[in-house]
N, C-alpha and C positions, 0 to 999 in steps of 0.2 A: 359539557366540559369546555373550559376556556381554551381557545385556539392560541398557539404561540409559534414562534419561529426561532430556529437555531441556525447559527452560522458557524461552520467549522473550517479551520485552516490547517491543512497538512503541509508542514514545512519540510519538504524533501530535498535531498541533494540535487536532484535534477529539476524538479518542478515544485512550484507553489500551487496547491490546489484549494480552491474555495468552493464550498458546498453550502447551499442554503436549503433548509427543509421546513415545511409546515407540519406541525404536530398537533393532533387533536385526539387525545386519549392514546389508544394504541395505533392509530392511523398515522403513518409517516409518508409524506409526499415530498419528493425531491423537486424543488422549484428551480434550482440553479446548480450547475456543476461545470467548472472551467479550470484549466491549467494555465499557468504562466511559467516561463523559464525562470528558475531561481538563480540567485547569486549570493555569494558570501556564506554559503553553507557547505560544510565538508563533513563527511561521515555522519550525516543526519543532525549535526550540531552547528549552530551559527558561530562562525569565527570572526566575521566582519559585519557588525550590525548596520553600518552605514550602507554597505552594498546590499544587504538582505532587505532593508526597509523599502527600497524602491519598488521591486516587483510585488511585495505584499501590499503596498499602498495602491499600486496600479490595479491589482486584482480586486481590492475592496471598492475602489472608485468605479470600476467598470460594472461590478455587480449592483452597486447602488443606482447607477444610471439605467441599467437594463431592467431592474425590478421596480424602480421608483421607490426606493426605501432609504433609510438611514441606519447603518449598522452601528449599534452602540456597544456591543460586546461580542466576543467570539470564544469558542473553545479551541484549544490548540493541543498539539502533541509534543511530548518531551523527547529529547534526544535518545537514541537507542544504544549508543556506544558509551564506553567508560562507565559501566554500571556494575557494581558488585553486589553479591547477595550476603546477607547476614541473618542470623536467627535471633529472635527476641521473645521473652515471655513476660506475662503480666498476670497478677493474681489479685482478687478482691474478696473481701469479706462483706457480704451483703447485709444491709440494715433491715430490709424487708424480707426476711428469710422465709416467710410463709407464702410469698407471692412467686409466680413463675418468672424465670429469666426472660427478659424481653430483648428484642433486636437492638433497641437503643442501648441497653447495657452491654451488649456484645460490641457495638461500635465504640462505646466509651472505653472498654477494655483494650480495643485496638489502638485508640488514641493514647491511652496510658502507656502501652508498649512502645509506641513511637516516641513519645515525649521523654520516657525514661531511658531510652537507648543511648549509650555514651558514644557519640560520633568521635572518630579519631581527630578530626579537625572541623569544628562547627563552622569555621570561616570558609572552608573549602567544600564540605560535604553537605548534601541535603537528601532527605528521604523522598524518593519519587513515588513509592507505593508500599503498602503493607498487605499481605495476603495471609489470612488465617489458615493454618495447617491442621490444627486439632484443638479440642477443648477437653477439659476434665472437670468433674465436680466431686462431691464427697464420696461418691460410689462408683462412678463410671470414668473410663478413660477412652482416649482416641475417638471422641465424638466430633462430628463435623458441625458446621454452624447451624444447619437446619435442624440438627438433633438437639443441640444444647438449648435452643430457643424453646421455651415452654416447660423446661425442667424446674422443679423446686429444689433448691439447694442452699446451704448456708454459705459455701464458698464456691468459686469456680475460677478456673485458670485457662489461659489461652497461649498457644504457641504460634508464633507468626514468622513469616519470612519477609524481611525488609529488603527493598531494592534501593541502593544508595548511589546517587550520581553526583556530578559536579555542580556545585552551587553557582559557579560562574556561568554555566550554560543556561541555567534557569533565569539568572539575573539578566542575561543578554536578551532573552525572549521578552522579559518584562520591559526592558528599555525600549525595544522596538515598538511595542504597542502603546507605551506611555507617550512616545513621541508622536504617534499617530492619533492620540487622543481616544483610543478604543480600549475598553476594559477587557480583561481576560476573565471570563466566567469560571473556567476551570481548565487545568492542564491535565491531560490524560497520559498515563503510562501506556505506550503504544500496544504492547502485547495483550493487555487486558481488553483494550478497545477492539483490537482485531479479532479476538476470539469471539466476541459478540457478533461479529460480521460474517465470519466464514466457517466456524466450527459448529458441529451438531452436538447435542447433549450426549448422544451415544458415544461419539468420538472422545469427548472429554472424560466421560466416565470410564471407558475401557483403556484409555491411554493413547495419546497422540502427540506428535511433535509438529508444531506450526512453525514453518520456516519462511521468513519474509526476506526475499532477495531484492533489496532496493538498489538504488544507484550507488550510494556511498557506504552502505552497511548491510550486513546480513544478520538477522537475529534468529535465535532458536528458542522457542518457548514450549515447554513440556507440561501438558496437563495429564493428570492421572487421578482417578477417583473424583472427577469433576473439580479438582483444585489445581491451581497453578503451582507446580512443584519445583520448576527449574527454569532459569533464564540465562542466556549468554548471547553475546554479540561478537560479530567478526567485522573488523574495520575495512571491508572491501565488498564490492558487489558488481552491479551492472556497469558502472563507469570504468572499472578495471578491464572489462571485456572491450569496451570502446577504445581504451588506450592501447590495448593489445592489437586491435585491428589497425589503429592509426600507425603504430610503430612497424608492424609487420608488412603493411601494404603501402607505407610511405605516402599517406594521405592526411588531410587536415582532420582535426578532431570532429568538427561538425559533420563532415562527410562520412566519417567512420560511424558516428552515431546514427545518421540517417540510413546508411547501408545496413547496420545492425537491426534497426527497426523494420526495414523492408525485407531483408533476406536472412535474418539470423536463425540458425538452427543448430541442433546438436546431432551427433552420430552421423557423420558424413556418408558412411557406407550404406545408410538406410534412406538416403535422399532419392535413390533410384534415378529417374531421368533428369531430375532437377540438378543432381550432382554433376551432370555433364555440361551444364550451362555456364556461361561466362558473363560476368558483369563488365561491360565495356564503358569506361568513363572518358568522355571527351574533355581534354585539357585545353590549354591555350596553344598558340602557334608554336611555342618552343617545346612544350611537353608532349604534344600529340595525344595519342590514345593511351590509356592505362587499362589493362585487363586484369580482373580478379576472378579466378574460378570460384564458383559457389562452393565447391567441395573444399577448396583451401580455406575459404572464409569459415566454413563449418568446423574445420580442424582447429582453427585459432580459437573459436568460441568454445568448442568442446574441451580444450585443454584448460581454459580458465574455469569453466563450470565444474570440471573435475576437482580443481583446487578448492573451490567454494564448498563442494560436496564433502571432500575429505575433512575440511575444517569443521563442517557441520556435524559429521559423524563422530569426530573427536569429542565435541561438546556433548553429544548424546551419550557416548560411552562414559564421559566424565560425570554425567548426572547420576549414574547408577541405576537408570531406569530403561536402559536399552532393551531389556528383555520384557518390558511391560507395555510396549507400544502396540497394542493389538489393533489400534485404529490407524497405524502406519504413519506416514508423513503427509502433511498438507502444505503444498508450495504456493505461496502468494507473493505479491509485489510485482514490480514492472518486469523483471526477468522471467516470471512465470509464463509470459507470452512467447518465449522462445520455442520454436517448433521442436518437438521430441524431447524437451527437457524432463518431463515426467518419466518417460520411458528410460532415459539415460540414468537419472537418479535412482530409479528402481533397480536397474541393472547393477549399479555400484553398491547400493545399500542392502538390497534384499528385502526391503520393506515394501508394502503396498503404498503407492504414491498417487495422490490426486491433486489437481490444480484447485486452489482455494478462491473460488469466485464469491463475491458477496451474496449471501443468501437473500432470497426475495421476501424480506420482511418489510418492504416499502414499495411504493410506486414511483415511477419516474417516466414521464411522458416527454419524448424528444431527446432523452439522454441515454442512449443504449450503452455507451461505454461506462456508465456508472456500475454496470455489472461485470466489468473487467477486473482482474486481480489487483491492479495497481490502485483501485478505488477502495480497497478493503479498509485502509486506515480511516479514510474520510467517512465512510458509512459506519464504521465502528464507533467513531466519536459521536456521530449523530444519534445512534441507538443508545449509547451510554448516557448522553445528555438527556434523552427522553426518560430513561429509567431513573436518572438522578433528580428529575423534576426541576431542572434549571429554569430560570425566568426567560422570557422572550428576549432575543438578541436585537430586535429592531423596535423603533418607536413610531413607524408609519406603516399603514397597511400595504400589502402587495397590490400593485396595480396590474391589470392585464397587459400582456405584451402586445405591442402594435402588430397588426397584420403584416407579414412579410410580403414585399412586392414580388409578383410572379415574374416580372420582366427581369432579365439579366441574371438568372440563377446559374451558378457555375456547376457543371456536371463533369465528372472525370472521363477522360478518354482512357480506355483500358486495353491492355495487351494480354491475351490468354497465354499462360506459360505451357498449357497442354498437359498438366499433371493432375491426376485424379485421386491420389492417395490421401487417406485421412491421416491426421497426426496421432500421437500416442494416446490422446484422450478420446479418440473416436470422433473428433470434430474436424471439419475441413481445415487443412493447413493454409497458412498465409500464401504458400506457394501454389496451392491449388486454385486460389482465387485469382481474379484478374489483378495485375499489377498496375497501379495508377502511375502514369508518367507525365501527365499534362492536364490542362483544363481548357475548356472553350466556353464561351458565353452562348446560351441558347434559351429558347422559351420552352416551357413544359410541353406545349402542344407539338413541338418538333421532335419529341422523343421517338415516336414510332418511325419517323422518316430517317433516323440515323441508321446507317448500315453497320453490321457487326464488323469489328476490326479483324484483320487476318492474323492467323497464328504466325509467330516468327519462324523463319526458315531455319533448317539445320545449318550449322551445328548448334544452334540454340544460344546465340550471343544476345544478351540483353543490352542493347546499345542505349546508354543513358549518359546524360551530362550531369555535372555538378548541379546546375540549375534545375535539371529535371528531378534528380534525387531529392534536392532540398524542397522542390515544389511538391513532390510526393508527400513528404511529411507535413509541409505547410497545409496541403489540401486536407490531410487527416485532421490537423489542428483546427482548420476553418470549419470542417464539418462537425467536429466535436463542439465548436462554439455554437453552431446553428442547429445541427441535427444530432450531435454527439455520436458520430459514427467514425471510428478511427480508421 
């Protein structure tokens, strides 16, 4: 089978993520995965194409240099906000009535439903996706797509759910890539792609709500009977948490974001010994020290997560499927990394809750964070492109990466916080691991010679500077670039 390459760009409010994969039949290998800080994007939609173009261009050029390729086309995701649902039907009388209904005929019926649907304003609206809900023929009703294919019938009819978004948002995406001289192979409606990445067949059959808490938007996608039945979006997410920390702690937005990534957690009363610790930030000569108790930080985060959860539960009730979610809730996106978030949402909702990590339908050497929740959209687009049989996105073969020099490798200096409790998912919490606060240049052979750092003394003050907190996240970013270890 012919080998091909797919390049996917996830245009998020916080980050532009570029993923390149090699596909050979059912074998999917991730060759490249890197994030760049995004700009000009709000609530998952591009509002300023001039600002948004720069980080996308930088991401593409860096991938081309690192892999020795030329990216000719990409798959991208559509905005998740300002989308409404409508229903549409289509019916055909078949000319070849003695032949079975084929998948191609079903797809033609879906296209007919989209083409015939009367948009309120064709200049402002565009259909992002259409999902078949049920089919009927001369004798049967409420058939799913797998059942209608293969049936012999004179007529057949389909009921579809259409997802309609802003045409201007789609045109803005086209404008960016036209200016970059890169074709868009396909635009994916994010909830459909994410489901391929994180949901199981059993969950979609029994009923499940997939909740993606991104930086600028939170989406709720409900599957029941293996069909996407409902979709809704909420125009706030992780960035709102960052802005709350900024305003409550009187610190800069970048510092608030870095502290959230390093120490973010829900349910302050369950942080145990960590809740007694204090983040001490060294300011300039005029400001002096600023202290932020970890417990207070968790209270700020928990309040905003409750607001997001309440809005999400409202949409679930509005769907009419609240009592059919036997598979519970699956939380994915960047905020799914917050410690205790699954436990907290379970307490509020009463549903079983799990974190939605990308399922291991692919291989990825050197990129461990490709299995984190915030990679679910990127992986979903890669898997969708594989199933759709898209053409290769590059026109030059991948060359082997140059051997990295062993001299001058940066290794983190760590401070053990002394906590041993697992998080709600039974995995080690971020706070149980060593907190990175700096780097030093060393040779690999010096590793055994390095002595273990001492534990901080009581009362547990985490003494860090703006530079150290920023360096912590930069180190994570650098390791993601080289070793993909956040």
